[in-house]
TIFIKE-537012 format. One record per residue (C-alpha): x, y, z; residue in one letter. Coordinates in steps of 0.02 Angstrom, whole numbers. Example, Ala and Ser with C-alpha at 12.3 -4.5 7.8 and 13.67 -1.06 7.14 Angstrom:
// TIFIKE-537012
<doke <615 -225 390> A>
<doke <684 -53 357> S>
This chain:
// TIFIKE-537012
<doke <-2561 -3003 -2831> M>
<doke <-2429 -3130 -2780> Q>
<doke <-2341 -3107 -2947> T>
<doke <-2334 -2918 -2921> T>
<doke <-2261 -2940 -2746> A>
<doke <-2131 -3061 -2809> E>
<doke <-2082 -2941 -2948> A>
<doke <-2069 -2799 -2824> S>
<doke <-1960 -2905 -2708> L>
<doke <-1848 -2955 -2853> A>
<doke <-1830 -2772 -2902> G>
<doke <-1780 -2724 -2725> R>
<doke <-1654 -2866 -2718> E>
<doke <-1581 -2812 -2886> A>
<doke <-1564 -2631 -2825> K>
<doke <-1485 -2692 -2663> K>
<doke <-1361 -2799 -2758> A>
<doke <-1321 -2652 -2873> M>
<doke <-1292 -2537 -2724> R>
<doke <-1181 -2670 -2645> G>
<doke <-1082 -2688 -2805> G>
<doke <-1061 -2500 -2820> L>
<doke <-1008 -2492 -2638> G>
<doke <-875 -2625 -2665> R>
<doke <-815 -2537 -2823> A>
<doke <-806 -2371 -2729> A>
<doke <-706 -2454 -2589> T>
<doke <-584 -2531 -2713> I>
<doke <-560 -2364 -2802> V>
<doke <-537 -2275 -2636> L>
<doke <-399 -2390 -2578> F>
<doke <-315 -2399 -2749> M>
<doke <-317 -2212 -2781> S>
<doke <-160 -2165 -2679> P>
<doke <-54 -2299 -2762> A>
<doke <-128 -2260 -2933> L>
<doke <-94 -2074 -2914> I>
<doke <87 -2108 -2863> V>
<doke <108 -2229 -3008> Y>
<doke <40 -2105 -3135> V>
<doke <142 -1958 -3068> L>
<doke <308 -2047 -3045> F>
<doke <303 -2183 -3179> V>
<doke <183 -2152 -3322> L>
<doke <200 -1963 -3330> Y>
<doke <392 -1964 -3333> P>
<doke <389 -2095 -3471> I>
<doke <269 -1990 -3575> A>
<doke <374 -1836 -3540> Q>
<doke <533 -1926 -3595> A>
<doke <448 -1978 -3757> V>
<doke <403 -1796 -3791> W>
<doke <576 -1729 -3748> Y>
<doke <662 -1861 -3856> S>
<doke <587 -1782 -4011> L>
<doke <680 -1617 -3982> Y>
<doke <858 -1556 -3980> N>
<doke <845 -1480 -3805> W>
<doke <976 -1428 -3678> N>
<doke <855 -1421 -3532> G>
<doke <865 -1232 -3511> L>
<doke <755 -1154 -3644> G>
<doke <589 -1192 -3727> A>
<doke <559 -1346 -3834> L>
<doke <580 -1268 -4006> E>
<doke <706 -1370 -4106> D>
<doke <599 -1518 -4161> Y>
<doke <706 -1657 -4236> V>
<doke <583 -1802 -4241> G>
<doke <671 -1970 -4241> L>
<doke <845 -1900 -4271> D>
<doke <896 -1935 -4091> N>
<doke <852 -2119 -4112> Y>
<doke <946 -2129 -4278> R>
<doke <1096 -2054 -4191> R>
<doke <1087 -2187 -4055> I>
<doke <1085 -2329 -4180> L>
<doke <1237 -2263 -4272> T>
<doke <1343 -2208 -4123> D>
<doke <1490 -2326 -4098> S>
<doke <1508 -2272 -3915> V>
<doke <1330 -2326 -3877> F>
<doke <1359 -2491 -3968> Q>
<doke <1513 -2516 -3860> M>
<doke <1409 -2478 -3704> A>
<doke <1283 -2612 -3755> I>
<doke <1424 -2737 -3775> R>
<doke <1488 -2696 -3601> H>
<doke <1314 -2724 -3529> N>
<doke <1307 -2891 -3619> L>
<doke <1479 -2941 -3554> V>
<doke <1423 -2904 -3375> I>
<doke <1261 -2999 -3408> L>
<doke <1348 -3154 -3476> V>
<doke <1479 -3155 -3338> L>
<doke <1342 -3137 -3208> S>
<doke <1248 -3287 -3277> L>
<doke <1403 -3395 -3300> L>
<doke <1505 -3347 -3146> V>
<doke <1407 -3252 -3014> Q>
<doke <1248 -3357 -3008> L>
<doke <1331 -3530 -3013> P>
<doke <1452 -3473 -2878> L>
<doke <1308 -3410 -2770> A>
<doke <1216 -3576 -2795> L>
<doke <1371 -3677 -2751> A>
<doke <1398 -3582 -2588> V>
<doke <1212 -3594 -2546> A>
<doke <1223 -3783 -2566> L>
<doke <1376 -3789 -2454> L>
<doke <1309 -3686 -2309> I>
<doke <1130 -3752 -2308> R>
<doke <1189 -3905 -2213> D>
<doke <1219 -3904 -2027> N>
<doke <1402 -3855 -2040> I>
<doke <1485 -3761 -1896> P>
<doke <1470 -3573 -1915> G>
<doke <1344 -3574 -2057> R>
<doke <1252 -3424 -1983> T>
<doke <1416 -3328 -1980> F>
<doke <1453 -3371 -2162> F>
<doke <1277 -3319 -2215> R>
<doke <1300 -3151 -2130> T>
<doke <1473 -3123 -2204> V>
<doke <1418 -3164 -2381> F>
<doke <1260 -3059 -2371> F>
<doke <1339 -2908 -2285> L>
<doke <1407 -2825 -2445> P>
<doke <1230 -2815 -2515> Y>
<doke <1178 -2707 -2368> V>
<doke <1307 -2574 -2414> L>
<doke <1257 -2440 -2538> S>
<doke <1334 -2445 -2711> E>
<doke <1425 -2280 -2681> V>
<doke <1508 -2344 -2522> I>
<doke <1551 -2507 -2610> T>
<doke <1631 -2412 -2754> A>
<doke <1735 -2302 -2638> I>
<doke <1797 -2453 -2539> I>
<doke <1851 -2544 -2697> W>
<doke <1933 -2390 -2770> M>
<doke <2052 -2396 -2622> F>
<doke <2074 -2584 -2643> I>
<doke <2121 -2563 -2828> F>
<doke <2238 -2416 -2801> R>
<doke <2402 -2435 -2898> P>
<doke <2502 -2384 -2745> E>
<doke <2468 -2470 -2579> N>
<doke <2306 -2546 -2641> G>
<doke <2259 -2712 -2561> L>
<doke <2254 -2806 -2727> V>
<doke <2428 -2749 -2777> N>
<doke <2498 -2781 -2602> L>
<doke <2430 -2959 -2599> V>
<doke <2487 -3000 -2775> L>
<doke <2657 -2922 -2741> G>
<doke <2678 -3033 -2588> A>
<doke <2631 -3189 -2687> I>
<doke <2709 -3160 -2859> I>
<doke <2898 -3125 -2866> P>
<doke <2941 -2970 -2968> G>
<doke <2760 -2914 -2979> Y>
<doke <2737 -2731 -3029> E>
<doke <2585 -2636 -2963> P>
<doke <2446 -2614 -3091> Q>
<doke <2311 -2482 -3109> G>
<doke <2169 -2601 -3143> Y>
<doke <2037 -2464 -3152> L>
<doke <2145 -2359 -3268> G>
<doke <2184 -2497 -3393> N>
<doke <2064 -2521 -3538> T>
<doke <2102 -2708 -3541> D>
<doke <2063 -2741 -3357> T>
<doke <1938 -2609 -3301> V>
<doke <1781 -2704 -3351> L>
<doke <1840 -2864 -3265> I>
<doke <1885 -2763 -3109> A>
<doke <1712 -2685 -3109> V>
<doke <1632 -2856 -3128> F>
<doke <1731 -2919 -2977> V>
<doke <1653 -2779 -2874> V>
<doke <1479 -2815 -2942> I>
<doke <1498 -2999 -2897> T>
<doke <1562 -2956 -2723> W>
<doke <1410 -2846 -2690> R>
<doke <1269 -2948 -2767> Y>
<doke <1334 -3123 -2734> F>
<doke <1252 -3129 -2562> G>
<doke <1082 -3076 -2629> F>
<doke <1073 -3222 -2750> H>
<doke <1143 -3340 -2618> M>
<doke <1001 -3293 -2499> I>
<doke <875 -3323 -2639> L>
<doke <945 -3497 -2668> Y>
<doke <949 -3536 -2482> L>
<doke <765 -3488 -2470> A>
<doke <726 -3600 -2618> G>
<doke <826 -3745 -2544> L>
<doke <731 -3732 -2381> Q>
<doke <569 -3761 -2478> G>
<doke <630 -3929 -2547> I>
<doke <572 -4074 -2436> P>
<doke <722 -4165 -2367> G>
<doke <628 -4331 -2375> E>
<doke <639 -4332 -2565> I>
<doke <829 -4317 -2565> E>
<doke <845 -4444 -2424> D>
<doke <737 -4569 -2520> A>
<doke <847 -4549 -2673> A>
<doke <1004 -4582 -2570> R>
<doke <924 -4736 -2494> V>
<doke <890 -4798 -2671> D>
<doke <1075 -4784 -2709> G>
<doke <1086 -4614 -2794> A>
<doke <1251 -4525 -2775> T>
<doke <1263 -4348 -2708> R>
<doke <1291 -4283 -2885> F>
<doke <1139 -4377 -2952> R>
<doke <1030 -4309 -2812> V>
<doke <1091 -4134 -2849> L>
<doke <1067 -4151 -3038> R>
<doke <902 -4246 -3044> D>
<doke <812 -4183 -2887> I>
<doke <883 -4028 -2805> T>
<doke <917 -3921 -2959> I>
<doke <751 -3960 -3047> P>
<doke <652 -3922 -2888> L>
<doke <751 -3762 -2870> L>
<doke <701 -3710 -3046> G>
<doke <577 -3571 -2998> P>
<doke <707 -3489 -2885> T>
<doke <841 -3502 -3019> V>
<doke <726 -3420 -3146> R>
<doke <688 -3276 -3028> V>
<doke <874 -3254 -2992> S>
<doke <913 -3248 -3178> V>
<doke <774 -3121 -3204> F>
<doke <846 -3004 -3072> F>
<doke <1023 -3029 -3134> S>
<doke <983 -2988 -3316> V>
<doke <882 -2832 -3274> L>
<doke <1017 -2773 -3154> G>
<doke <1154 -2802 -3283> S>
<doke <1062 -2694 -3409> L>
<doke <1041 -2548 -3289> Q>
<doke <1206 -2534 -3194> F>
<doke <1251 -2354 -3157> F>
<doke <1296 -2298 -2979> D>
<doke <1440 -2416 -2944> L>
<doke <1520 -2396 -3115> I>
<doke <1498 -2208 -3119> W>
<doke <1582 -2181 -2950> V>
<doke <1726 -2299 -2990> M>
<doke <1767 -2256 -3171> T>
<doke <1637 -2135 -3243> K>
<doke <1632 -2252 -3392> G>
<doke <1818 -2235 -3428> G>
<doke <1955 -2247 -3468> P>
<doke <1915 -2207 -3651> V>
<doke <1737 -2276 -3632> N>
<doke <1808 -2447 -3585> A>
<doke <1682 -2470 -3444> S>
<doke <1539 -2368 -3516> N>
<doke <1365 -2442 -3498> T>
<doke <1201 -2383 -3570> M>
<doke <1157 -2295 -3407> A>
<doke <1324 -2203 -3392> T>
<doke <1313 -2156 -3576> Y>
<doke <1140 -2083 -3547> M>
<doke <1199 -1983 -3396> F>
<doke <1351 -1916 -3489> T>
<doke <1251 -1847 -3634> F>
<doke <1093 -1802 -3540> G>
<doke <1164 -1711 -3388> F>
<doke <1348 -1677 -3416> Q>
<doke <1336 -1618 -3597> R>
<doke <1162 -1543 -3575> F>
<doke <1086 -1642 -3719> Q>
<doke <928 -1687 -3626> L>
<doke <829 -1726 -3783> G>
<doke <958 -1853 -3837> Y>
<doke <975 -1919 -3659> G>
<doke <787 -1944 -3652> A>
<doke <795 -2046 -3812> A>
<doke <934 -2154 -3738> V>
<doke <832 -2181 -3579> S>
<doke <684 -2239 -3684> L>
<doke <794 -2362 -3778> V>
<doke <854 -2434 -3612> I>
<doke <674 -2441 -3550> F>
<doke <615 -2532 -3708> L>
<doke <756 -2659 -3696> I>
<doke <719 -2697 -3513> C>
<doke <530 -2695 -3538> F>
<doke <538 -2811 -3689> T>
<doke <649 -2934 -3597> F>
<doke <539 -2927 -3442> S>
<doke <379 -2963 -3538> I>
<doke <456 -3099 -3647> A>
<doke <542 -3184 -3498> Y>
<doke <384 -3185 -3393> Q>
<doke <280 -3243 -3542> R>
<doke <388 -3389 -3599> W>
<doke <503 -3433 -3454> V>
<doke <412 -3390 -3293> M>
<doke <236 -3422 -3354> R>
<doke <217 -3590 -3267> R>
<doke <288 -3521 -3104> D>
<doke <169 -3372 -3106> M>
<doke <19 -3481 -3147> E>
<doke <63 -3595 -3003> G>
<doke <76 -3446 -2885> A>
<doke <-94 -3381 -2939> L>
<doke <-179 -3549 -2919> T>
């Protein structure tokens, strides 16, 4: 009789535990549903739709009838203009890693100390990031104007016999001019990241190294930079992904010109997809950009940021 009662009690406990588990699962599904629905509608569905459109020669106005299979992708791989656009993205990427990020780190190291007016400098350096890319592009179009532009006025006042230049209309200088604007806008974002990382480094460690006779350079090289590693890796991650997807600023300033000299993958996609009404081909280009960014993101997180992510989870 006791055994039967115990078995009955165990059965009730099992049913209760099952109901509790189902209740927790229902609660999780209930709270995740809105975000999941938005993700499916605005991320997964557009990707699947782009895959389907990329298999057709479609102008966006009629029915999907002209099936071309992988011809759009073969066209991408053989198009010299797209290859040039990839090179421009890579140039921006390399310059960002070699110029923009080290400069942001150097300024962050300078203004993290208790220097007079450091709050003012932080605000000034971060302010361009608050502006939209369209506003930034319009401002710099006036600055780079051949006549009465700020750049030409300043250089004319400094260099004797200087002749005004159209930096955005010259195929040799347009990409560098665009990179100057990109650096001006995103420099403050990376600087704030580095300042946040520097604030997480205990000052006692650096002070102990100085007491032991380490120079400022040795402290920076052997202590500060290694401890700042996670922040640097996140900054590089954002910089690379941003360099591969630049569109708004470049489109407003140059529309990829002159003669495709500032074309990027995103401006190339917009030109063919929306201006020339080749939406099937534009969809294929967008998928190529997506695959490049997605592959880099997964590989970078897997092999470079793995230790940082594991540390955050634990």
